[in-house]
N, C-alpha and C positions, 0 to 999 in steps of 0.2 A: 506492500499500499503505500502509495506516493503522499510528499507533506502535503499536496496540493487537494490529493481526495478525503486526509484527514481536517483538512481545514477545515471542506463542505462539512464533514460528518457532526465536528466538533461544536458547527454553527447550529446545522440541526436540532441535535441535544442541547444545547441551552437553548433557541429561541422557541422548540418545539411546535415548529412551523415553517414551512417553505417560505410564506411570506417575510417574514420575520426574518431568519438564518438571509434572504438575498438582500433585507434591508441591510444587517449587520454588516454582508460580505462587498456588496456594493455590484450585485449583479443582478440579473432579471429573473423573475419568478420562474421563468420556462428553463432557464440556462442550472440554478440550483437542482431542479425537478428531475432534469435530464441528468446532471453529475448523480444525484441520490441514485438512479436508475440504475446506472450504467455502475456505480459502487458498489451494487451489490451483485450485480450481473457477474464483475469479474470475483466479486470474491466468493459468490456463491452462497452468500447468505443474508437475510434479512434483519437491518440493523437498527432499525424502528420500524414503526406501524402505530397508523393513523389510531388515536383513542380517543374520548369523551371531550378531554381537555388538549388534545392536537395530538402533535408526535411526539410517542411515547418509543425508549429504549428497548426496544427488546433482551432475553437471555445472550445473545453473541453481538448483542452492541454493547449491552454491557461489560463483559468481559473486556470487551477492546477498549473500554471508555478510559480506566487507567494508564495505559499503555498509550493513548494518544494525544492525551495530554502532555504526558512526560516527550515526547516528540516535539510536542506546540512550542513547551520551555526551551527543547534543545533547537528549535528552529528562534523564535522570537530572542534565546540568546546569539545565535551567530548573526542576525540582523543588528543587533546592537552594537555587535565586535567591528563589522562590517561601516556601521555607521559613527562608529569611534564615539558610542554612549557608553558612561557607564552604567552595571548594570542596577536596576530597580522595577519594582513593581508594575506590570504593566498588562493590558487587555480586561475585559468583562467579568467585572463580579456580580453575582445574582444576589440579590440580600431581600430576602423574605420578613415581615414585619407587619402589628396592624396598622394603620391609616393612622389611629393620632401617636402612635408611639414613634414610626417613624419620621412624622414629621416633625415633632416637638423634638423627642429626645434624643434620637438617630441622625437627623438633620445637621445639627453644629457636628459630631464625630464623623459624617460623611464628607462633610464641605472639609475641614481639617484632611481628611482623606486625601482630596482631590488638590489640594492645596500643596500636601509634601511631594505627592505621587502623580505629579499634571498628564502621565499615560495608562493610566490607570483610570478606566471607565465606571464604578457602581451602577448596578441598574436595580432600582430599587421595587419592590413587590409588593402589593398592599390589597391582599384577599382575604376574607373572610374564614378561613380554610388552611388544615395542619398540610404541612406541601413535606412531600416524600422526597427528603434527603436520596437514599438511597437510589432513586430513582433521575437524582439533577436534579428535581423540579424545579433548586434554588440550592447555593455551593453552600448559604448559611445561613439562619433561621434564630427569629428573634421572638420567642413567647413563654407568657407565666405556666406552662406546661412542661414538666420534667419530660426527657426523649426517654423513652424504654428502649429503643434497638439500641443490641451490642455493639454494631456497630459504628456509632455517634461518638463524638469524642463531646461533650459539654462541659458549660462552666456555669455556675451560679452566678450572676454577672452585677443585678446590684434589687433590694428589693423599692418596693412601690407601695408608701403608703394610699390609702386609701382613704375616702369621709362621707359623710351624708347631704346633699346640697338640693336646694330647693330656689325657685326664681325671687327675686331678691322682693319682692313686693307680696312674697304670699308667706301666710303664717306659720309657725311651727305649727310639728303635729301632734295632737293627742298624743297622750299617755300608748294607748295601746293602739293610736292610729287611726281611731273610728272618724270615718268621713276626706280621710288624707288619700292621695291616687302613687300610687308605687309604677316608677318607670326599670323596667327589669329587664335583664340577659335572656335572649333565647335561651332555656337550659336543652332543647334540642340538640345545639352544639358542644355541651358538655358539661361539667359539674361546677357551676361558680361558687364559691362559699359567699360573697358576699350577699347575693339574690338570696341564700338561704337566711343570713344573718338579718337583714331587712325584712324579711317574713316575718319572722320571730321577735322580730322588735317590734313590727306596729302590724300583730294579725288581726287586725279590725278594718285595715285598709284595700280597697279595692286595687287592681293592677289595669293602669289608664295605655300603658306601652310596652312593646318591648321590643326587644333587637340586640342583634349581635356585634353591631357597628357604637363602641363606648362614643364617637364623637356625633353620633344620630341621638344619644342619649341626653349626651352635654348639652344640644342645642334644642331638644323636644324641653327638657329640665328648665333652660332660660328663657322658654315660653310657659312656662306656669301647667306646664302638663301632669306634672306631678313630683314627687322625689326622686333621687335619684344612688348610688353612691356610686363616686366614680373616685378617678386617679386622681391624688390633687395637682399633679402638674397639669392634664388637663383640665379643671375645673377653672388654675388660676390661669387660663388662658383660651376663656370662656367667658365672656362678658355676659353680667345679668344674672350671676348666680351669686348665692350667698352659701355658708356651710352651718350646718343643724347641728350642734351642740347634742351628745350621746353623753350616756354617763360610762362607754366603751366606743374607741370606735371602730370600725366595720374592721375586716380580717384583710393587713396587709398581702401583696403581691409579690410572689419573686419571680425577675426574669430571668430564662434561660437564656444561655447559644450554647448554638450546636453547628459540629458539620462532619461531614459521613470523613470518617479516618483514611479514608483513602486520600483524603484530600489534605493531608495533615503539613505537606513539604510544599502544597501552592504559595509561592510568595505573596501576591495579591491576595491568600484572603488571611494567611497572618500577620497584613498590615495592618488590615482591618480588626483582626481579635485584639493585639496587643494596644491598638487606639482609643479601643473600645476600654479595655480594661484602664488603661491612663485616664480616659474623660469620664469615666462613669461608675466603674468599682469601687474610687475613692467618699463618692458621695453614700454608698449603702451603710446604711445604720446597725444591719443587723445582720451581716456578710460574716 
């Protein structure tokens, strides 16, 4: 397999679609599709197949992915040597995080990453689902649920304090929450201790709104729809909210950072993880 073929294969694996790979490579959609068909014909293996979320690596594709990335690093090193450039992280880094965490907490980290390593291109993916690191849907994931796959390297990055918030012009709830309305997380997406805690604190309150988007919850809360448990950093950046005092705060959430063990040596991944620890881990109160 030649480097040109490997380059096409990696772009398709990372973009998850022929169109996305074509944009990354600066090629036309038909050219990339034709190169993929030729590659699979030459190898006699189906390396990528279409799925509900786009192109997915097959077992054969996953088997050669790490070797393809090693070839990529070697090719880039040759290009830098020929150009007389010092070695530094380069290429696309796919980062998965929730919308609010990516825009409020990770944004300064990613901005600093691009200043330090201008040839590195971070790609932030904000979707309300758990990405599969083993399928390289993302290079690194930030989430508040620990990883249970044995092939995932994870680190407890920081603790995010939460509070109960309401619109500024709304009164405090009664002791049992009678007459109050609640904004909750959609529990079909998983277990959320803050949702359980809020309903236990205000058992007589009605449920007014559910969403798996914390940003949507914060905005609806500011509109006076109801009370919500929110990450304090998100509430502080949402106008029209005030914090409601309880005898105890809602459960804090730990943010985890994880990536597949096969990527341990990827320089652009190490650049982000080192910077995230440098900028975010010292802020954790319970780490």
